[in-house]
N, C-alpha and C positions, 0 to 999 in steps of 0.2 A: 883343251876343254877347259872351261871356268869350274874349277875343282869346289869353290865354294857352293855353285848353283846347283851342281850334282849331290853335294854333299845334302842340300838341302830339301832332295826328293828323295823319294823312294826306293830303299833299297832293300825291302824285307817283306816281302809276299809270299803268298800261296795260292797256287792255281788247281783248280781241279776239271778235269775235263770227262766227260760223260758219252760213251758213242749211242745211236740212235735205237739201236735194241736192247741197251741197257737202262733205256727211260722207260716211265710209266705209259707216256703218251706217245713214244716214237721220233721226239726231235731228238735234237742235238743239243748240248750245252758244252758249253767253255765260261769258266769263271774263273775271277782272281778278286783276292782282297791286294788293292794298290795303300800298300803301307808306306808310311814315312818314320821320320824321328819321333820324339815324345813330343813336340809340339806339334799343334795343328798346320795342316797345310792345305788350306780349302782346295776344295775341286768345285766344278760346274759340269752341266750337263746343256750341249749345244747342239746346233745342227749346220755342218758347213754345206752350201750349196754346190750344186754340179758346176764344172768349170770347163769349159769348152776350149778354152785358149792354154795353152802351154806356158809356163812362168819359169821362174828361177827359184827354187826353193834354198833359202839361207837358216843354217841352225842356229837358234838362239843361245846353245851351249858352247858351242866351239866355231860359228859362223863360218862353215863349211858350206858352198854353194852348190846346187846339184840339180840340175836342168829335169823339169817334170813333164811327162808325156802329155798331150793334149787329151781332151775330153774325159775327165774326172768325173766320178760318180760322187751324187751327194752322199753323206754318211752322218749318221749322229757321232757324238764323241764325248768323252768326259776329262778335258784340262785343266790344268793348273788356274785356278781364279787369280794368279799373280804371275804374267808369261814373261816376268822379267829375265828369265832363264830359258826362254822357249815353252814351246807349246804342250809338251808332257802328254800328249790325248788318252793314254790309257785303254781304253776301252771303245769300241765303235762297231756299228754295222751300216754295211753302204746299201744303197737302192738296190742290188743286185742279192740281197739276202747271204751277203758274205761277213762272218765277224772275225775281228781279230782282238786278241788282248793281249799286249807288250806291255812291262817287261816282268820276266820271272828275273830276277838277278842272280845269277849261278855261281857256281865256285869253278876252279880249274887248279891245274898244277904247275910247277914250275918246269917241269919237260914241255909241256906245250908251249908256254909262254916266251920259252927260249927259241923254240923251233920256229913258232909264228909270233912275234911280238905284237902286242894290242898296238893301235894305232891312235896317235892322238888327235890327228884332223880327220878321224872316220866319222860314223854316224853311231848313233846311240839310243838309248829309250826315248829320248826327248825328240828325236826325229822320226822313229822307224813305222809308225801306223801312219803319221802323214804323209810318208813317203811310198808305202804299200797300199794301204786299202782303197784309196781311190780310184785304183788302177787295176784292179782284177775282179774277177767273174766267178772265181773259184776257192776254193782252200788250196785245191794244189798249183794255182796260180798264184796264189800268195807265198807260197814256199819257193817258186821260181823265182819271183821278181825279186826277195829279200835276199837268196842267194846270189842274185846277180849283183846287187847293189853293193853285199860285202866284199864279194871278190874286187869289185871296181874301186871302192872306197874304203873298207876294212874299217873296224869297229873299235871304240876305246875301251871296253866292257866284256865283261861275258852275260849273256843274257838267255833265257827261255821265252818264245814266242809261240801263241797257238792261234790255228785261224779254223774256221767252220762255216761249213754249208749244210744244204739240206741233208747231204747224204754223208759228207766224211766230217772227221776231225782229224786234223795232225799238230803234232806237237815238233818243233824247230827250236835248235839250240846251235846258238854260235860257238866256235872254237878257237881261240886265238885271237887273231887279227882280221883274217880272211877265209878261216875255213868253218864248215859248217855240217850237222846233220838234220835231219828230220824224218820224223815215222808216222805212219796212219794208224791212230787209237782204233783197235778191233771195234765193229759195230755192237759188240756183245761186253766190251771192257769198261774200265772207267781206269783215269789214275788221279795221283794228287802229287803234284810237283812243289817242293820247299825249296827254300833256297839255296840249291846245291846244283851239279851237273846230273841228271835225272835218267837220259837214256841210258838202260843198260842193253841187253843183248839185240844186236843189229845184223842182220841180212842184207849185204850190198847187192845181193841180186834181187830182191825181192820187188815187185811193183808197189808196195806199200811203204819204200824206203826212197829217201833222197838225199845225196849230200853232194859236196863240193867233189868235182870231177875228178882230183888228184888226192882225195882223203886216203882211200886204201895204200896208196904209195907213198904217201906223208906220214901216217902212222909206221911203214916199214921204214923210210929213210931214216928216220929220226929215233927208230928203239922204243917207241912209244908203248909198246903192250907188254905189260909187266906178266900177263898169264900165263900159265906152263899152256894149258889147252886152248889153241886158239882157232878152233873150228866154227865157232861162233863168235866174233868178238864183242864183248862187253864194253862199251862205249865210255860207261862211268868209271869202270878200272884204268882205262885208255888215258881220260882228259880230264877227271873231274877229283874230287877230293875224298878224303877218309880221314877226316881230322876231329881232334876233341871237339872242336867247336861243333861239327856237323852230329855229334854224338847227342849234344845238347841243344842245341840249336836249329836243325833240321828234321834229322831221322824221326824224332819222336813225334812230329806233325804229320808224317805219311804214316807212321804205326796206327796214330788214332782214327784215321778215317779208314785205314784196312780195317781197322777194329770194330767201328761203326758199321760197315758197309758190305765188306768181303768176305767171301768164302774161303776156307781152307787155309787160315792165317793165324793157328791156334798157337803157333809154336814163336808167333814173330815177337819180338822186344823191342822196346822204345827205342833203344841206342844199337840196334840192328844196323851197319853200314851197308849191307845187301838186301835191304827190304826191296820186293818186286817193284819196278816201273809199270808195268800192266797188270793188272788184276782185275778178278770179274766178281761180279756182286753176287749176294745173296740173294737178293729181292730187286727189284727192278725200281729205279731210284728217280723222285721226283726234285721238281725245283725246291719243296719245304727242305728234302733231306741235304740238298746241297747247300741251302742257305744255313741249316743247322749247321754243318761241317766248318762253315767258312766265319761262324761264330762262336766256334767250339773252346772252351778252357778244360780239356779233359776231366768233362764230368764223366763221374761214375768211378774214377781213379783216385789211385793216391796221389794224384800229380796236381787236383785242381785247386787253384791260388784261392778259390774260396770257400773251399773247406779244409784246408792244410796250410797252416802257416809258413811251412817251408817251401812248398810247392813252387812261388814264384821264383824262387831261385834253381829250381832243378831244369823244368824243360820248358823252353818258349812255347805258349800258347799260340792258337790260331787268329782267335777273336783277342784283339789286343788293342790299347790304348793307341795306337799307332796305325789304326785303320783310318785310311783318309776316305775313300770310296771303296764299293765293292759291287761286282756287277755278276750277272749270269746271263748270257747273252744267247737266247734262246731261237732254234730256228725249228719251227715246228712244220711237220707235214700236212699233208692234204688242207693246204689253207691258201686263199687267193695269196698273191705275191705281197698285196700290199699289208696284210696282215701276218704274213707267216712269220717275219721278224720280231722278238721282242728283248727289247733291253731292261732286264730288272735291275734297280738300281737303288744302294742305299749308302748314307751318308756316314760318317763317324764310326767309331767302334762297333762293328757288328753285334756284339752283346746285348746290345741296346736298342739297335734301330729296328726296322722293317723295310722288306723291298717293295718298290713299286713296279708295275709290269708296264712300262710306257710302249706304246707302239712306236715305230721308227719310221713310218713313210709318211714323214712331217715335214714342215719348214719353219714350225717355232717351237719352243718349250717353255713349259709353264714358268714364269717370274720365279715363285720360291724356291726351283732346281736349277735355273739357268743363271739367277744373277746373283750368284755368291760373291763376295768381296772378300777381299785382304783381312778388312776390318770388322771386328763382331758385328754381325746383324742378325738377331733373332727372331727376324722374320723369313729367314732364310732356312730351308730345311738342313742344311749342314750345319749352321752354328746352332739351330735349336736342339737337333739331336745331339750334339757335344756338350748341351748344357745337361741333359736328359742323362748321360753317359756320367759326366763328372759326379753327379749328384748320388747315382745308382751306385757306382763303383765305392762309395765310402761306406753306404751301409746296402751292401746285396741282399742279405737276407729280409730285409723289411722290405726293399722295392722289388724283388725277383718275382713275385708271381701279378705284381700289379702289371710289370714290365709284360711279362709274357702274355698274358689277357689281351694288353694294346697290341699287340703283334700278330696274336690270333684274328683278332676282330679286324682290324685295317687291312690285313691281306684277304680276308675272306671278303671283306666288301669290296674290294677293288678287283677282286678274281670274278667275283659273280658279274660286275659291269663288264669286266672283258669277254666274260660268257655270253653276255647278252649283244655284246658289239659285236662277236665273233659269228652269232646267229644272225643277227640282221643284215650283215655284210654278205655271208652265205646265200640267204634269201635274195639278194639282188638289191638290198634297199642302199640309198647312200647313207653315209653315216659321217661325221665331221669328226677324225680321228685326233683334230688338235684338242677339240670341244672334252672330249672323251680323255686326253692326256691331263688337261685341267682340270678335270673333274677329281681324275686320280689322285693328281697332287693335293688340292682343297682337302679331300677327305683326308688324305695323312697329315697335313698340317693343322687339321682340326683336332683329330686324334692325338696328334703329338702334344700339340697343347694342352689338350684335357687333362693327357697322364701328366704332365708338367705340373699342372693346377693340382690334381690330385697329392703329388708327390710332396709339392710344398706345404700342403695342409698336414698332410701326415708327419714331413719332417720338422715339420713346426712344434710339435707336442712333443717331440724327442730332444727338442733342443737344450743343452745343459744350461743356457742361460735363463731359466726361469724359477719361479717361487709358488710356494704351494697357497700362499695367502692371496685373496685380492679383494675387492672392493664388490 
């Protein structure tokens, strides 16, 4: 594959998954920060139409060619604005209200890579959603199709992928070049998955797990299990890592979200290598809760970089300058099919943005969210949010309250519009969802520009290049 292309893309994400009985409204939610390097990697929001004719897919990352099935479904997606190295679609919901987020770059160990090496000519993050989501009608089907693709073509990297529909949430992790394991998240549980192998205890005989057909034998044949008690295999111990980097880079992110929402975690510590994968919330979680977690930087602890100077060198936060786009893919219950799926989307560093709840049963996307260009253009949401983030980060204490009020108000305004739209459609009225999405996008752009104007006025008064005497 093109290594330069890969390095330009996301390698550092955070995933949060919530089962339907753990949410405040009974929806399933899969969410992720799509992170990259320190420089901007602009993203856009698009709709791909249904495709009746089967074609051949060619990866922009390494030019592997894969035949596609016929009758692909329409779907929304968040690809790179610059497609030089492939699509990198990130997050999608298709017309069957199946959601997919890909990928969470993960870790592995030398034992696994020696037994099943990565495949240079295989598939990877640039390809996975394009190859899978248009052709599935459920989250389980997504697991099965991706598993078949890995068996056939292999992969050149280690990744975690999430699927959801109205009933189920699944987390899938690739193992070496061709192997994989997936687990259904319990309906009353949630998961936070940083950049490590995340699945721990795994029952091969459960209806709520799936894996490559030879995975148990693969473990035995290559002596991969280090545990003395092997009653229930711990896949993180078998396939994952427990490195010094994990202690500072990965584990603290899981610890902090557990600290926010989980019950019975009082004994957990930020650097723990065995933080549980599946945890149970102390309250039902909302979109606002998930957004807060995706924006977090260890608030209320000694590790918040805005409160403690040493913190940026201690633990890697979830909200970070590397956030390129972030999403919450929500599949709602008891809704007509055309409004069940909601693609909550925010661009840039999450600490300084707000998510917009876009309907996905549409054929076009508002230009301020779709027409992102690699070149700087403040008329688009991506670049406008970047400007706000850069200014806010330099003087967080000054702009913190202003930004928080912006986020609260714009989300309230757009959710109010969403609720009115839901009610009208449920009452049998015909509603133009593209017009509603346009209004939400316009609301965001107006509020963000107003916020930026206020920040410029306040910041001008605090400039060092000033003089106390004037005419």
